[in-house]
N, CA, C and O atoms as a printed pandas DataFrame, in Angstrom:
     atom_number atom_name residue_name chain_id  residue_number  x_coord  y_coord  z_coord
0              1         N          UNK        A               1   12.865  130.419  127.068
1              2        CA          UNK        A               1   13.227  131.529  127.815
2              3         C          UNK        A               1   13.097  132.804  127.057
3              4         O          UNK        A               1   13.378  132.965  125.869
4              5         N          UNK        A               2   12.578  133.800  127.993
5              6        CA          UNK        A               2   12.227  135.104  127.432
6              7         C          UNK        A               2   13.059  135.960  127.958
7              8         O          UNK        A               2   13.049  135.984  129.189
8              9         N          UNK        A               3   13.881  136.773  127.348
9             10        CA          UNK        A               3   14.611  137.923  127.940
10            11         C          UNK        A               3   13.913  139.307  127.322
11            12         O          UNK        A               3   13.539  139.523  126.169
12            13         N          UNK        A               4   13.874  140.081  128.381
13            14        CA          UNK        A               4   12.932  141.452  128.226
14            15         C          UNK        A               4   14.015  142.444  127.673
15            16         O          UNK        A               4   14.712  143.016  128.511
16            17         N          UNK        A               5   14.206  142.682  126.443
17            18        CA          UNK        A               5   14.935  143.660  126.147
18            19         C          UNK        A               5   14.491  145.196  125.813
19            20         O          UNK        A               5   15.250  146.102  125.469
20            21         N          UNK        A               6   13.249  145.260  125.977
21            22        CA          UNK        A               6   12.717  146.625  125.701
22            23         C          UNK        A               6   13.225  147.666  126.252
23            24         O          UNK        A               6   13.183  148.757  125.684
24            25         N          UNK        A               7   13.882  147.466  127.651
25            26        CA          UNK        A               7   14.332  148.761  128.367
26            27         C          UNK        A               7   15.502  149.159  127.879
27            28         O          UNK        A               7   15.997  150.226  128.240
28            29         N          UNK        A               8   16.208  148.192  126.821
29            30        CA          UNK        A               8   17.455  148.628  126.266
30            31         C          UNK        A               8   17.326  149.618  124.942
31            32         O          UNK        A               8   18.290  150.169  124.409
32            33         N          UNK        A               9   16.303  149.705  124.625
33            34        CA          UNK        A               9   15.872  150.727  123.438
34            35         C          UNK        A               9   15.884  152.039  124.033
35            36         O          UNK        A               9   15.439  152.201  125.169
36            37         N          UNK        A              10   16.389  153.047  123.312
37            38        CA          UNK        A              10   16.563  154.238  123.617
38            39         C          UNK        A              10   15.236  154.962  123.407
39            40         O          UNK        A              10   14.636  154.912  122.333
40            41         N          UNK        A              11   14.785  155.659  124.511
41            42        CA          UNK        A              11   13.662  156.283  124.684
42            43         C          UNK        A              11   12.496  155.414  124.969
43            44         O          UNK        A              11   11.330  155.792  124.858
44            45         N          UNK        A              12   12.947  153.981  125.421
45            46        CA          UNK        A              12   11.779  153.128  125.937
46            47         C          UNK        A              12   11.620  153.351  127.502
47            48         O          UNK        A              12   12.553  153.484  128.294
48            49         N          UNK        A              13   10.447  153.364  127.759
49            50        CA          UNK        A              13   10.053  153.349  129.129
50            51         C          UNK        A              13    9.521  152.064  129.903
51            52         O          UNK        A              13    8.785  151.329  129.244
52            53         N          UNK        A              14    9.791  151.707  131.184
53            54        CA          UNK        A              14    9.238  150.432  131.694
54            55         C          UNK        A              14    7.962  150.193  131.265
55            56         O          UNK        A              14    7.260  151.136  130.901
56            57         N          UNK        A              15    7.520  148.953  131.253
57            58        CA          UNK        A              15    6.162  148.485  131.254
58            59         C          UNK        A              15    5.284  148.856  132.001
59            60         O          UNK        A              15    5.531  148.740  133.202
60            61         N          UNK        A              16    4.133  149.355  131.656
61            62        CA          UNK        A              16    3.175  149.706  132.703
62            63         C          UNK        A              16    2.146  148.789  132.901
63            64         O          UNK        A              16    1.822  148.060  131.963
64            65         N          UNK        A              17    1.496  148.701  134.146
65            66        CA          UNK        A              17    0.383  147.466  134.407
66            67         C          UNK        A              17   -0.963  148.459  134.431
67            68         O          UNK        A              17   -1.135  149.450  135.141
68            69         N          UNK        A              18   -1.781  147.934  133.522
69            70        CA          UNK        A              18   -3.206  148.464  133.364
70            71         C          UNK        A              18   -3.936  148.396  134.740
71            72         O          UNK        A              18   -4.154  147.361  135.369
72            73         N          UNK        A              19   -4.225  149.465  135.051
73            74        CA          UNK        A              19   -5.132  149.963  136.371
74            75         C          UNK        A              19   -5.370  151.091  136.609
75            76         O          UNK        A              19   -4.918  151.990  135.900
76            77         N          UNK        A              20   -6.233  151.350  137.793
77            78        CA          UNK        A              20   -6.712  152.765  137.961
78            79         C          UNK        A              20   -5.952  153.782  138.297
79            80         O          UNK        A              20   -6.288  154.967  138.297
80            81         N          UNK        A              21   -4.669  153.222  138.657
81            82        CA          UNK        A              21   -3.567  154.292  138.952
82            83         C          UNK        A              21   -2.662  154.575  137.698
83            84         O          UNK        A              21   -1.773  155.424  137.778
84            85         N          UNK        A              22   -2.867  153.918  136.618
85            86        CA          UNK        A              22   -2.073  154.327  135.443
86            87         C          UNK        A              22   -2.905  154.529  134.092
87            88         O          UNK        A              22   -2.496  154.470  132.933
88            89         N          UNK        A              23   -4.415  154.827  134.662
89            90        CA          UNK        A              23   -5.433  154.931  133.431
90            91         C          UNK        A              23   -4.915  156.479  132.735
91            92         O          UNK        A              23   -4.728  156.594  131.524
92            93         N          UNK        A              24   -4.727  157.605  133.702
93            94        CA          UNK        A              24   -4.710  158.770  133.030
94            95         C          UNK        A              24   -3.436  158.697  132.299
95            96         O          UNK        A              24   -3.384  159.300  131.228
96            97         N          UNK        A              25   -2.320  158.003  132.739
97            98        CA          UNK        A              25   -1.202  158.311  131.822
98            99         C          UNK        A              25   -1.479  157.400  130.647
99           100         O          UNK        A              25   -1.074  157.832  129.567
100          101         N          UNK        A              26   -2.032  156.333  130.639
101          102        CA          UNK        A              26   -2.248  155.441  129.181
102          103         C          UNK        A              26   -2.998  156.266  128.353
103          104         O          UNK        A              26   -2.620  156.362  127.186
104          105         N          UNK        A              27   -4.225  157.033  128.801
105          106        CA          UNK        A              27   -4.779  158.181  128.113
106          107         C          UNK        A              27   -3.972  159.247  127.381
107          108         O          UNK        A              27   -4.191  159.708  126.261
108          109         N          UNK        A              28   -3.127  159.507  128.120
109          110        CA          UNK        A              28   -2.128  160.569  127.658
110          111         C          UNK        A              28   -1.410  160.145  126.558
111          112         O          UNK        A              28   -1.183  160.864  125.585
112          113         N          UNK        A              29   -0.929  158.635  126.720
113          114        CA          UNK        A              29   -0.135  158.020  125.419
114          115         C          UNK        A              29   -0.870  157.791  124.418
115          116         O          UNK        A              29   -0.308  157.860  123.325
116          117         N          UNK        A              30   -2.250  157.469  124.443
117          118        CA          UNK        A              30   -3.152  157.557  123.436
118          119         C          UNK        A              30   -3.562  158.603  122.480
119          120         O          UNK        A              30   -3.894  158.446  121.305
120          121         N          UNK        A              31   -3.474  159.927  123.307
121          122        CA          UNK        A              31   -3.545  161.027  122.479
122          123         C          UNK        A              31   -2.491  161.359  121.514
123          124         O          UNK        A              31   -2.656  162.014  120.484
124          125         N          UNK        A              32   -1.170  160.745  122.024
125          126        CA          UNK        A              32    0.024  161.046  121.142
126          127         C          UNK        A              32    0.154  159.770  120.208
127          128         O          UNK        A              32    0.913  159.862  119.243
128          129         N          UNK        A              33   -0.494  158.655  120.416
129          130        CA          UNK        A              33   -0.101  157.308  119.450
130          131         C          UNK        A              33   -0.368  157.636  118.100
131          132         O          UNK        A              33   -1.261  158.378  117.692
132          133         N          UNK        A              34    0.715  156.851  117.255
133          134        CA          UNK        A              34    0.753  156.589  115.929
134          135         C          UNK        A              34    0.219  155.470  115.645
135          136         O          UNK        A              34   -0.259  155.400  114.513
136          137         N          UNK        A              35    0.113  154.251  116.525
137          138        CA          UNK        A              35   -0.010  153.199  116.230
138          139         C          UNK        A              35    0.035  152.066  117.446
139          140         O          UNK        A              35    0.745  152.342  118.413
140          141         N          UNK        A              36   -0.606  150.946  117.445
141          142        CA          UNK        A              36   -0.712  149.979  118.406
142          143         C          UNK        A              36   -0.439  148.839  117.933
143          144         O          UNK        A              36   -0.730  148.587  116.763
144          145         N          UNK        A              37    0.181  147.905  118.749
145          146        CA          UNK        A              37    0.289  146.557  118.489
146          147         C          UNK        A              37    0.135  145.596  119.791
147          148         O          UNK        A              37    0.772  145.616  120.844
148          149         N          UNK        A              38   -0.947  144.731  119.360
149          150        CA          UNK        A              38   -1.533  143.726  120.567
150          151         C          UNK        A              38   -0.991  142.350  120.296
151          152         O          UNK        A              38   -0.988  141.800  119.195
152          153         N          UNK        A              39   -0.482  141.800  121.550
153          154        CA          UNK        A              39    0.087  140.240  121.311
154          155         C          UNK        A              39   -0.154  139.828  122.847
155          156         O          UNK        A              39   -0.675  140.491  123.743
156          157         N          UNK        A              40    0.401  138.493  122.878
157          158        CA          UNK        A              40    0.578  137.703  124.140
158          159         C          UNK        A              40    1.837  137.322  124.477
159          160         O          UNK        A              40    2.499  136.942  123.511
160          161         N          UNK        A              41    2.429  137.297  125.614
161          162        CA          UNK        A              41    3.899  137.126  125.890
162          163         C          UNK        A              41    3.731  136.388  127.624
163          164         O          UNK        A              41    3.156  136.933  128.566
164          165         N          UNK        A              42    4.309  135.255  127.637
165          166        CA          UNK        A              42    4.499  134.744  129.059
166          167         C          UNK        A              42    3.308  134.812  129.631
167          168         O          UNK        A              42    3.207  135.193  130.797
168          169         N          UNK        A              43    2.172  134.432  128.851
169          170        CA          UNK        A              43    0.985  134.199  129.339
170          171         C          UNK        A              43    0.251  135.390  129.565
171          172         O          UNK        A              43   -0.872  135.339  130.066
172          173         N          UNK        A              44    0.765  136.417  129.253
173          174        CA          UNK        A              44    0.188  137.711  129.725
174          175         C          UNK        A              44   -0.389  138.722  128.505
175          176         O          UNK        A              44    0.383  138.805  127.550
176          177         N          UNK        A              45   -1.424  139.372  128.415
177          178        CA          UNK        A              45   -1.690  140.152  127.186
178          179         C          UNK        A              45   -0.756  141.412  127.392
179          180         O          UNK        A              45   -0.367  141.721  128.518
180          181         N          UNK        A              46   -0.412  142.124  126.262
181          182        CA          UNK        A              46    0.105  143.332  126.243
182          183         C          UNK        A              46   -0.343  144.330  125.148
183          184         O          UNK        A              46   -1.109  143.856  124.310
184          185         N          UNK        A              47   -0.014  145.566  125.017
185          186        CA          UNK        A              47   -0.418  146.584  123.948
186          187         C          UNK        A              47    0.869  147.453  124.205
187          188         O          UNK        A              47    1.229  148.067  125.209
188          189         N          UNK        A              48    1.498  147.284  122.837
189          190        CA          UNK        A              48    2.734  148.275  122.602
190          191         C          UNK        A              48    2.179  149.725  121.907
191          192         O          UNK        A              48    2.013  149.832  120.692
192          193         N          UNK        A              49    1.965  150.631  122.706
193          194        CA          UNK        A              49    1.714  152.208  121.996
194          195         C          UNK        A              49    2.945  152.652  121.375
195          196         O          UNK        A              49    4.028  152.819  121.936
196          197         N          UNK        A              50    2.663  152.822  120.181
197          198        CA          UNK        A              50    4.029  153.546  119.574
198          199         C          UNK        A              50    3.772  155.191  119.602
199          200         O          UNK        A              50    2.888  155.744  118.947
200          201         N          UNK        A              51    4.534  155.739  120.317
201          202        CA          UNK        A              51    4.463  157.223  120.372
202          203         C          UNK        A              51    5.911  157.740  119.762
203          204         O          UNK        A              51    7.002  157.436  120.245
204          205         N          UNK        A              52    5.727  158.487  118.736
205          206        CA          UNK        A              52    7.186  158.954  118.258
206          207         C          UNK        A              52    8.242  157.818  118.046
207          208         O          UNK        A              52    9.414  157.999  118.374
208          209         N          UNK        A              53    7.856  156.770  117.552
209          210        CA          UNK        A              53    8.906  155.817  117.407
210          211         C          UNK        A              53    9.228  154.967  118.401
211          212         O          UNK        A              53    9.706  153.884  118.063
212          213         N          UNK        A              54    9.054  155.242  119.759
213          214        CA          UNK        A              54    9.271  154.555  120.907
214          215         C          UNK        A              54    7.960  153.821  121.471
215          216         O          UNK        A              54    6.874  154.360  121.687
216          217         N          UNK        A              55    8.296  152.480  121.659
217          218        CA          UNK        A              55    7.073  151.703  122.142
218          219         C          UNK        A              55    7.141  151.969  123.580
219          220         O          UNK        A              55    8.133  152.211  124.268
220          221         N          UNK        A              56    5.990  151.886  123.888
221          222        CA          UNK        A              56    5.491  151.833  125.529
222          223         C          UNK        A              56    4.411  150.538  125.559
223          224         O          UNK        A              56    3.432  150.330  124.843
224          225         N          UNK        A              57    4.982  149.737  126.684
225          226        CA          UNK        A              57    4.241  148.623  126.765
226          227         C          UNK        A              57    3.289  148.597  127.879
227          228         O          UNK        A              57    3.729  148.792  129.012
228          229         N          UNK        A              58    1.839  148.346  127.669
229          230        CA          UNK        A              58    1.361  148.052  128.719
230          231         C          UNK        A              58    0.613  146.801  128.938
231          232         O          UNK        A              58   -0.157  146.423  128.056
232          233         N          UNK        A              59    0.778  146.025  130.171
233          234        CA          UNK        A              59    0.676  144.671  130.275
234          235         C          UNK        A              59   -0.622  144.833  131.023
235          236         O          UNK        A              59   -1.041  145.772  131.700
236          237         N          UNK        A              60   -1.277  143.361  130.636
237          238        CA          UNK        A              60   -2.754  143.219  131.455
238          239         C          UNK        A              60   -2.812  141.977  132.226
239          240         O          UNK        A              60   -2.294  140.970  131.743
240          241         N          UNK        A              61   -3.388  141.933  133.377
241          242        CA          UNK        A              61   -3.554  140.867  134.119
242          243         C          UNK        A              61   -5.004  140.273  133.791
243          244         O          UNK        A              61   -5.195  139.082  134.034
244          245         N          UNK        A              62   -5.930  140.971  133.305
245          246        CA          UNK        A              62   -7.389  140.292  132.856
246          247         C          UNK        A              62   -7.355  140.803  131.528
247          248         O          UNK        A              62   -6.759  141.815  131.162
248          249         N          UNK        A              63   -8.208  139.838  130.660
249          250        CA          UNK        A              63   -8.684  140.043  129.272
250          251         C          UNK        A              63   -9.785  140.945  129.096
251          252         O          UNK        A              63  -10.167  141.209  127.955
252          253         N          UNK        A              64  -10.443  141.545  130.303
253          254        CA          UNK        A              64  -11.508  142.296  130.404
254          255         C          UNK        A              64  -10.889  143.643  130.157
255          256         O          UNK        A              64  -11.349  144.461  129.360
256          257         N          UNK        A              65   -9.744  143.833  130.943
257          258        CA          UNK        A              65   -9.063  145.014  130.790
258          259         C          UNK        A              65   -8.532  145.319  129.442
259          260         O          UNK        A              65   -8.627  146.487  129.065
260          261         N          UNK        A              66   -8.015  144.487  128.696
261          262        CA          UNK        A              66   -7.648  144.371  127.381
262          263         C          UNK        A              66   -8.648  144.972  126.689
263          264         O          UNK        A              66   -8.518  145.975  125.988
264          265         N          UNK        A              67   -9.793  144.271  126.913
265          266        CA          UNK        A              67  -10.866  144.651  125.803
266          267         C          UNK        A              67  -11.275  146.267  126.087
267          268         O          UNK        A              67  -11.472  147.020  125.133
268          269         N          UNK        A              68  -11.366  146.658  127.271
269          270        CA          UNK        A              68  -11.586  148.107  127.477
270          271         C          UNK        A              68  -10.576  148.882  126.676
271          272         O          UNK        A              68  -11.042  149.742  125.929
272          273         N          UNK        A              69   -9.161  148.710  126.708
273          274        CA          UNK        A              69   -8.296  149.575  125.939
274          275         C          UNK        A              69   -8.540  149.355  124.634
275          276         O          UNK        A              69   -8.735  150.380  123.980
276          277         N          UNK        A              70   -8.596  148.207  123.983
277          278        CA          UNK        A              70   -9.074  148.174  122.655
278          279         C          UNK        A              70   -9.988  148.710  122.120
279          280         O          UNK        A              70   -9.987  149.215  120.997
280          281         N          UNK        A              71  -11.109  148.633  123.100
281          282        CA          UNK        A              71  -12.398  149.554  122.493
282          283         C          UNK        A              71  -12.112  150.936  122.472
283          284         O          UNK        A              71  -12.697  151.633  121.643
284          285         N          UNK        A              72  -11.107  151.562  123.445
285          286        CA          UNK        A              72  -10.631  153.033  123.358
286          287         C          UNK        A              72   -9.999  153.257  122.086
287          288         O          UNK        A              72  -10.382  154.171  121.356
288          289         N          UNK        A              73   -9.110  152.527  121.788
289          290        CA          UNK        A              73   -8.080  152.679  120.791
290          291         C          UNK        A              73   -8.793  152.527  119.317
291          292         O          UNK        A              73   -8.425  153.144  118.317
292          293         N          UNK        A              74   -9.827  151.635  119.367
293          294        CA          UNK        A              74  -10.726  151.761  118.047
294          295         C          UNK        A              74  -11.397  152.877  118.004
295          296         O          UNK        A              74  -11.462  153.535  116.966
296          297         N          UNK        A              75  -12.016  153.256  119.181
297          298        CA          UNK        A              75  -12.858  154.739  119.108
298          299         C          UNK        A              75  -11.894  155.812  118.501
299          300         O          UNK        A              75  -12.242  156.448  117.507
300          301         N          UNK        A              76  -10.776  155.995  119.054
301          302        CA          UNK        A              76   -9.977  156.923  118.558
302          303         C          UNK        A              76   -9.566  156.918  117.333
303          304         O          UNK        A              76   -9.142  157.974  116.862
304          305         N          UNK        A              77   -9.602  155.677  116.506
305          306        CA          UNK        A              77   -9.045  155.610  114.909
306          307         C          UNK        A              77   -7.692  155.473  115.044
307          308         O          UNK        A              77   -7.057  155.970  114.113
308          309         N          UNK        A              78   -6.871  154.810  116.150
309          310        CA          UNK        A              78   -5.490  154.568  116.171
310          311         C          UNK        A              78   -5.416  153.163  115.428
311          312         O          UNK        A              78   -6.007  152.179  115.873
312          313         N          UNK        A              79   -4.557  153.131  114.121
313          314        CA          UNK        A              79   -4.202  151.902  113.755
314          315         C          UNK        A              79   -3.674  150.583  114.774
315          316         O          UNK        A              79   -2.772  150.788  115.587
316          317         N          UNK        A              80   -4.150  149.584  114.683
317          318        CA          UNK        A              80   -3.940  148.555  115.644
318          319         C          UNK        A              80   -3.667  147.278  114.767
319          320         O          UNK        A              80   -4.395  146.841  113.875
320          321         N          UNK        A              81   -2.379  146.733  115.239
321          322        CA          UNK        A              81   -1.858  145.584  114.489
322          323         C          UNK        A              81   -1.865  144.367  115.454
323          324         O          UNK        A              81   -1.899  144.581  116.666
324          325         N          UNK        A              82   -1.836  143.172  114.998
325          326        CA          UNK        A              82   -1.442  141.998  115.917
326          327         C          UNK        A              82    0.175  141.758  115.999
327          328         O          UNK        A              82    0.843  142.103  115.024
328          329         N          UNK        A              83    0.675  141.308  116.877
329          330        CA          UNK        A              83    1.889  140.704  117.138
330          331         C          UNK        A              83    2.231  140.074  115.902
331          332         O          UNK        A              83    3.108  140.620  115.233
332          333         N          UNK        A              84    1.700  139.023  115.474
333          334        CA          UNK        A              84    1.663  138.010  114.680
334          335         C          UNK        A              84    1.870  138.645  113.023
335          336         O          UNK        A              84    2.626  138.211  112.154
336          337         N          UNK        A              85    1.024  139.681  112.956
337          338        CA          UNK        A              85    1.115  140.122  111.682
338          339         C          UNK        A              85    2.324  140.997  111.397
339          340         O          UNK        A              85    2.849  141.053  110.285
340          341         N          UNK        A              86    2.765  141.725  112.533
341          342        CA          UNK        A              86    4.128  142.284  112.366
342          343         C          UNK        A              86    5.307  141.519  112.285
343          344         O          UNK        A              86    6.353  141.972  111.821
344          345         N          UNK        A              87    5.156  140.191  112.788
345          346        CA          UNK        A              87    6.414  139.209  112.796
346          347         C          UNK        A              87    6.279  138.700  111.341
347          348         O          UNK        A              87    7.285  138.736  110.632
348          349         N          UNK        A              88    5.177  138.253  110.868
349          350        CA          UNK        A              88    4.962  137.753  109.420
350          351         C          UNK        A              88    5.362  138.858  108.324
351          352         O          UNK        A              88    5.811  138.576  107.213
352          353         N          UNK        A              89    5.125  140.190  108.812
353          354        CA          UNK        A              89    5.657  141.146  107.662
354          355         C          UNK        A              89    7.195  141.188  107.757
355          356         O          UNK        A              89    7.839  141.172  106.708
356          357         N          UNK        A              90    7.751  141.233  108.809
357          358        CA          UNK        A              90    9.102  141.328  108.949
358          359         C          UNK        A              90   10.013  139.923  108.237
359          360         O          UNK        A              90   11.038  139.970  107.556
360          361         N          UNK        A              91    9.233  138.733  108.672
361          362        CA          UNK        A              91    9.856  137.709  107.938
362          363         C          UNK        A              91    9.661  137.467  106.633
363          364         O          UNK        A              91   10.451  136.768  106.000
364          365         N          UNK        A              92    8.318  138.156  105.948
365          366        CA          UNK        A              92    8.111  138.168  104.625
366          367         C          UNK        A              92    9.042  139.117  104.039
367          368         O          UNK        A              92    9.496  138.716  102.967
368          369         N          UNK        A              93    9.552  140.492  104.495
369          370        CA          UNK        A              93   10.487  141.022  104.016
370          371         C          UNK        A              93   11.956  140.545  103.924
371          372         O          UNK        A              93   12.676  140.847  102.973
372          373         N          UNK        A              94   12.316  139.864  104.855
373          374        CA          UNK        A              94   13.693  139.160  104.999
374          375         C          UNK        A              94   13.728  138.077  103.892
375          376         O          UNK        A              94   14.775  137.954  103.257
376          377         N          UNK        A              95   12.722  137.323  103.622
377          378        CA          UNK        A              95   12.417  136.391  102.824
378          379         C          UNK        A              95   12.773  136.989  101.403
379          380         O          UNK        A              95   13.605  136.493  100.644
380          381         N          UNK        A              96   11.996  138.171  101.138
381          382        CA          UNK        A              96   12.025  138.873   99.762
382          383         C          UNK        A              96   13.774  139.294   99.645
383          384         O          UNK        A              96   14.349  138.941   98.615
384          385         N          UNK        A              97   14.468  139.946  100.578
385          386        CA          UNK        A              97   15.664  140.264  100.560
386          387         C          UNK        A              97   16.673  139.240  100.141
387          388         O          UNK        A              97   17.487  139.372   99.227
388          389         N          UNK        A              98   16.491  138.018  101.064
389          390        CA          UNK        A              98   17.131  136.844  100.703
390          391         C          UNK        A              98   16.977  136.179   99.315
391          392         O          UNK        A              98   17.882  135.510   98.814
392          393         N          UNK        A              99   15.712  136.410   98.686
393          394        CA          UNK        A              99   15.504  135.929   97.196
394          395         C          UNK        A              99   16.224  136.914   96.618
395          396         O          UNK        A              99   17.351  136.589   96.243
396          397         N          UNK        A             100   15.925  137.885   96.465
397          398        CA          UNK        A             100   16.976  139.065   95.894
398          399         C          UNK        A             100   18.381  138.896   95.712
399          400         O          UNK        A             100   18.970  138.919   94.631
400          401         N          UNK        A             101   18.976  138.690   97.071
401          402        CA          UNK        A             101   20.438  138.494   96.981
402          403         C          UNK        A             101   20.844  137.090   96.167
403          404         O          UNK        A             101   21.784  136.998   95.377
404          405         N          UNK        A             102   19.913  136.009   96.542
405          406        CA          UNK        A             102   20.281  135.004   95.835
406          407         C          UNK        A             102   19.996  134.827   94.188
407          408         O          UNK        A             102   20.571  134.050   93.426
408          409         N          UNK        A             103   18.900  135.815   93.864
409          410        CA          UNK        A             103   18.870  135.891   92.335
410          411         C          UNK        A             103   19.995  136.727   91.573
411          412         O          UNK        A             103   20.334  136.508   90.410
412          413         N          UNK        A             104   20.565  137.797   92.468
413          414        CA          UNK        A             104   21.852  138.782   92.053
414          415         C          UNK        A             104   22.924  137.872   91.889
415          416         O          UNK        A             104   23.559  137.780   90.838
416          417         N          UNK        A             105   23.159  137.137   92.998
417          418        CA          UNK        A             105   24.364  136.035   92.851
418          419         C          UNK        A             105   24.280  135.099   91.706
419          420         O          UNK        A             105   25.198  135.028   90.889
420          421         N          UNK        A             106   23.147  134.339   91.617
421          422        CA          UNK        A             106   22.939  133.526   90.483
422          423         C          UNK        A             106   23.161  134.447   89.159
423          424         O          UNK        A             106   24.066  134.113   88.395
424          425         N          UNK        A             107   22.470  135.449   88.892
425          426        CA          UNK        A             107   22.569  135.983   87.510
426          427         C          UNK        A             107   23.797  136.892   87.088
427          428         O          UNK        A             107   23.863  137.387   85.962
428          429         N          UNK        A             108   24.745  137.079   88.038
429          430        CA          UNK        A             108   26.069  137.641   88.068
430          431         C          UNK        A             108   26.788  137.028   86.889
431          432         O          UNK        A             108   26.657  135.836   86.613
432          433         N          UNK        A             109   27.520  137.825   86.224
433          434        CA          UNK        A             109   28.517  137.191   85.039
434          435         C          UNK        A             109   29.559  136.314   85.243
435          436         O          UNK        A             109   30.225  135.915   84.288
């Protein structure tokens, strides 16, 4: 079961659907973007565009549309990460933190 919690984050806007009606808004977001995360959720591809620390999700119905946006992101030189890479990094940092706490407890006098 998936619970969409992005709308609860401060400064977060509702998801955009990639299409002709939203193309200019997405281009405006890419001008200000600091980075992007690409992934797949509920059988649908998405790109989270990070603008000033607030993610803006763009969802895609077709993989061809995703390819167009990814080419645009790469052409602009915006850092692009995969959802799996971000999750692995967070889990890795959590593992190191737990290891450090366990070591501190074990070495205390």
